[in-house]
N, C-alpha and C positions, 0 to 999 in steps of 0.2 A: 778762480772761483770754483768751489766744490758744489756740484748740483746733484742732489739725491734723486733716485728713480724708484718709484713704487707703483705696483700694479696689484689690484685686488678686484677680480672680475667674475661676476656671476649674475646671470639673469634668472631670477627666482620666480617660479610659477607656483603661486599659493593654491591653485586648484589641482595640482599634482599630488598624488598620494605617496610619492617616493621622495623621502627627505634627502637632502644633500649632506653628506658626511665628510669627515676628514679624508676617507678613502677616495671620495669623488675628486678632490683636489690632487691627491697623490697620483691618481691615474692620468691626470691631465697635465697640470703644471703646478709645482710647489718648489720654489727655488729662492736662495738668498745669495747675495754677493756676486762674484764674478761669473758664476754659472748662468746668471740671467743674461749677461752679455753674450755668452756662447750660444744660448738658446734663441735669443730674440733680436740680436743686433741686425741681422740680415733679413728679418721677417717683414712681411707686408702688414705689420702691426704698428700701432701707435708707439709702442715701446721701441721698436726698431727706428721709428722716426725720432724719438727722443735721443737715442744714441747717435744717429746720423747728424742731427743738428748740433749737438754738443761737440762731437768729435771734429766737425768742420772747424769749430772755433778752437779746439784743443791743439790744432796744428800750429797755432800762433802762441800757444802757452797760456791762453786766456782763461780756459775753463776745462774742468775735468768732470766726466760723468762718474757718479758713485752709485752703482747698482745696489739696492738695499734689499728689496723683497718683491717677489712676484708670485701670485697665486691665481689660478683659473680653474674652473670646473665647467663641464658642459651644462647648459641650461637644464634645470630640474626643479625639484620642490624646494620648499623653505629650508634654509641652512640650519642644521641642528645647533643648539646654543653652544655646546662645548666646542664644536668644530669652528664656529665663527669667532667666539671669544678668544680661543687659544691662538687663532691666526692673527687677530688684531694685536694681542699681547706680543706675539713674535714680531710683527711689523714694527711696533713701537720700540721694542728692544733693539731691533736693527738700526733704527734711527739714533737711539741713545749711544749705541756703540760706535757710530760713524760721525758723531758731532765733533767739531763744528761744521755746519753746512751753510752755504750762502743762499741756497734756494732749493726747492723740491718740485720735481715734475711728477704728477700723479695720474694714474689711469684707473679710476673707478668705472664700473659699468653704468651705474645710475639707476638700476632696477633690482638691487640686491635686497633680500628680505631674510632676516634671521628670526629665530624663535623669540629672542628677547628684544630685538630692534627692528620694527617694521621699516624704518628708514635706516637701513644698515650702512649705506654709503655715507649718509649724513653723520652717522655716529662715528665711524672710523676717521672721517675727515676732520670732525670737530675734536676728536682726541689728538689727532696729529697737530692741529692748530694749537691746542692747549699746550702740547709738549714743546713746540718750537717757538712759540710766542707770536705776537702780532706783526713783527717787522719782517720776518722771513717770507719772501714771496712763494706762494703755492699755486702753481698753474697746472691745469690738467685737461684731459680729454674726457668726453662722455660718449657713450653709445647713443645713436639717434633715437633708440627706444627708451631712453632714460625717463624715469618718473622724477623730475627735478623737485628738490625740496628747498625751502628757505635755508635750512641748516647747511646744505651743500654749498649754497651761494655765500652764506656768511663765513664759511670756513676757508674759502679759497679766494685768491686774488683774481683769478680769471678761469673760466671753464669754456671749452671749445668742443662742440659736438660734431660727429661725422655729418657730412652733407650728402651722402649717397646711401641708398638702400636698394639693391644689395650694397653692403659696405665695402667699397673698393678704394676709399680714400683714407683709410686709417693711418697709414704711414705718413701721408701728406699732412694730416691733422697733427700727428706727433711732431713733425718738423715745424709746423706753425707754432705749437706750444713751446718748443725748444727755442725758437727764434724770439718769441715774446719774452721768455724769462731771461734770455741773454740781454736783450735790449733794456729790460727792467733793471737788471743788475748793473748795467753800464750807466744807468741814469738817463737814458734817452727817452724813456716813456714812463708814465705812471698809470698803469691800468686800473680802471674802476669798472665795476660790473653791476648791471641791473637785470632783473628778471620779471616776467609776468606770467600768470597762471590762469588762462581762460578755462572755464568749466566745461571741458570738451574731452571726450575719449574718442580716439580714432581707431577703427577696426584695423587689424593687421592687414586685411585684404586691400585697404586703401593707402598703405604706407610705402608703396613703391615710388621713389622720388623721380623716376623717369616718366610717370604717368600722371594725368590730371587727377585731382586738382593740385597735387604737390609740386609738379613741375613749374606752375605759375607762381606758387609761393616762394620757391627758391629763386626765381628770377627777381621777385620783389626784394628778397633778402640780399641778393647780389648787388642790387642798385644801392642799398644802404651802405655797402662797403666802400662806395665811391665818395662818401661824404668825408670831408676833412675831419680828422681826429677820431674816426671810427677804426678800431683795431680788429674787431671780430664781431660776428653775430651768429646765433644758432637757433634752429627750430628743433625742439624736442617733441617727438611724435608720441611718446608715452608707450608704456608696456601694459596693455589692459589685463594681463593674466596675473598681475600682482594686486591682490585685493587690499590696498592700503590707502590711506587718505591722500597720499601724494600722487596717486595714479592719475595720469592725464597728460594733455599737451602742455607745453610751456615754451617760452622764448627767452633768449639771453641777448644782451648787447654789451659789448666791452668797448670803452672809449679811453682816450689818453687824457685822463684827469677831468673829463667833462661829465660829471655824474648826472646832471639834468638831461643832457643829450642821450646818455645811455638809457635812462628811464623812458624818455620819449620814444626812442627807437624800439625798445622791447615792447612797449605798449602798442606801437603801430603794427609790429609784426603779429602780435596777439590778436589785434583787431582784424587783420587780414585773414587770419585763420578762422576767426569766428564768423566773418561774413560768408565764408565758403562752407560753413558747417553742414548744410544740407547736401553738398556734393560728396560728403564722406559717407553718405548712406550707401549700403550695398544691395545689389540684386543678386542673390546667391544662386549658384548652379548646383543642382542636386547630383547625386551619383548617377542616376539613370539618365539625366539630361547630358551629363558629361560624356557618358559612354555612347549616347546617340551621336553627339558631335564627333567623337572619335571615328565612328563607323562611316560618317560622311566625309571625313577629312582624307585628302590624298597625300598628306605629308605626315611626317613623324610628329607625335604629340607628347608633350610632358604634362601629366596630370599632377597638380599640386594638392596633396592631401592635407588640407588646412587644419583639420581637427587633430591630426597626429603630427604636428609640426615639431620635430625634434629640436630644432634651433630655438623653439619657444618653451621647451621644457616638458614635452609630452613623452609618452611611454615608448614610442618607436616600434610598437608591436600591434598597431591598429589594423584591423582586418576588414573594415567596412568596404573600402574601395577595392582592395586586392581580392577580397572574397567575391565581389560582384564581377570583376574581370574574369576570374576563374570560372564562376558559374555560367557566365555567358560565352565562354570559350573564345574571347577576343584576344587573338594573338598574332604574331609573337609579342609578348609583353614582359616587362621587367618590374620587379619591386624588391624592396629590402625590408627585412623584419629582424628585430632584436629577439632572439630565441635561443639562449644557451643550451637548453635541453635538447632541442631539435638538432643543433650542431653536434652535440655528443652522439645522438642517434646516427647521424650521417657518418661520423668518424668510425663508429663501431661497424657500420655496414660496409664502408669503403667505397671508393670511386667506382662507378659503373653499376652499383647495386640499385635495385628498385625496391622501395620500401613505402609503407604507409606512415604518415605523420599527421599530428594535430599541431598546426603552427599558429603562432601569434595569439593575441588576446589573453595573455597570461598575467600581465601586470596588474590590471584592475578591470572593473566593469564598464569603464567609460569608453573604451576603444574597440568594442566589438567582441564577439565570441571567437574562440579558436576555430579554424577551418580544417576539415579533414581533406587531405590530398594524397594522391599517389605520386611519388616523385622518383626520378632517377638522379643519383648523385653524380654531378658533372665534374666537380673539382673540390679540393680542400686547400686552404691557404692560411698563412699566419695572420692576415688582416692588417698588416702595416703598410702604409703608403705615404707618399710625399706629393705635395702640390707646389710647383715652382711659380705659378702665375698668381697675380693678385686675385683673391677670392674673398667672399664674405667671411668675416671673422679674422682675416689676416693669419690664419693658421697654416703652417707649412708641413708639419708632421702629425700623422694620424695613426691611431691604433684601435681597431674595432674588435680585437681579439680573434681567436680562432674562428674561421669563417667557412661555411659550406655553401656551394652554389649548386642548386637543384633545378630540375625542370619537371613541371607537372605534366600529366597526360593531357592537359587542356591547353598547352602552349604557353604557360606562365613560368618564367624563370624567376626563382626566388633566391636572393642572397640572404643567408641566415647568419647573424653575427652573435658573438659572445658578449659584446659590449654595445651599448647604445652608440649610434654614430649619426652625425649630421650630414646631410647630402650636399656638401659644399664643393665637392671635387669629383670629376669624372675618373680620376685615378683610383677612386674607390672601386669602380668596376674594372678598369683596365688592369689594375694591380692583381686582380684575381683571374685574369684572362677572359673577362667578359667584354665583348665588343658592343658598345651602345648603339652602333649603327645598324645592327641586325634586327632591332626591335621596331615594331609599329607604335607601341605605347611604352613610355617610361614613366613610372610613378616615383615622384620625389616627395618625401614627407617634409614639406615646408610650404611657404607662401610666396616670399620674394627672394629669400637668400639663395635658393638653388638656381635661379635664373642665370646668374653670372657664369656658372659652369655649363649648365644644360643648354644654353642658347647656341653652343657650338654644334649641337647635334639635333636640336629640335626647332622646327619652324614655328610652332605655336605652343601656347601654354593655356591651360584651363585650370582655374582655381576652383576646387571642389569643396562644397560645404559639408564636410564629414563631421561627425561628433567626436568629442574628446576633450582633453584638458586645454586644448588651444582652439576650441570652436570659434570661428570667426564672427558668429552672430552674438554680439555682446548681450542681447536680451536673454540669451539662454544661460548666462553665467549668473550664479547666485552670489552677488556681492553683499558683504556685511559691513565693510569698513570704508568704502569709497566716499568721496565728497558727494554731497547732495545739496541742490540739484546738479545734475550733470547731463549734458547732451551726448548721445541721443537717448539715453535710458529713461530720462525724466521729461515730463512736459516742460516746455519753455516757460 
């Protein structure tokens, strides 16, 4: 059995002013054929799980993994029309060139938006379905932040979402999908899928699956899996920074041929989410309050800069929180900023030099103004690092470009990068000779994703309500295309 493998992953923030281009994919991941196996087979990623599941069967000569196409870009703004349309054309060409296929494993993100297709994942999945016909099973994974659409559901045989945030189970979900498609092709099961779409948007601040109220919801979902004939179920938490009509929470249930049961269980999960809707309201912590809590803490604290959440598509150069830390001389502290111009200044000055810089706040007006600092250049490095442990996103190899590490005269250590970088790995610091243990405060530009890595060195986390393209307060986002009414933005 020849099983194709396809991945097209992007979390698109329509509130970001920085479009996603072809170069965005080229800088991260854009591969075809066997190079996909080389890059991802051993990764903590769902595609790694696809390979592992099929390869286990391949030992008996039963199945063969056929890597076709894989593309990924860091979360950022809407994908330019040419970049998206050309990648979809390339994807479909790869399928045509590899036919016949007995089944296809797919890894869409679920919150991808292009200029021409607000439901970009639904579009490419429907094009794939049209190409291969109705009989070929298409089974895939989704990010827990997916904005599920009916078109995605109609185009696939089954979809399985990550069950953890931070996302630490991606490879496990890939294995689950591979096992399901093998059982389907053997004729052991006949997956049928149903979905439900409650009118609810969940703030990113409330999307940690280890915390209430989501921990209770996942216990409910796990109980459903014990019912005879249930193959899988999923909670989609939604990605509120994509202003599209599909934005919001959703549920999926997959059963063995029992469509009515699938519909019943998807509805029950959606009802469980809706009953807890008021528990998803947030009480936000301001910058000043967060710094007061840091001063009172006797342990190392990680401040989560929610408005400049790089993993949600923000600029990565927000200064609101780091500027306040510098101004109040709370140290020793650490933070990272995307600032190629400042990196170049540091390189010209050289290690050991003391210079004046205007750092951050360069991308747009959403993330604060540049801050003036006097810094000593501590080190310069290439900015490439690897992560061997399971971490959010399943990424193992990172490249943030030429990097300068500086220390201000107020005790703030700044890592300045030439490329935007997600704070998913402590190797980002250690690879440039920075010891995270020597700081009192570590700032990570994220909400939940950094916790998987930073919990190794930080006893407590404070989510800070900063402004930016990923502001956690949904009432401050100017939606034009979302469903209406929708809780909590609209009256019930």
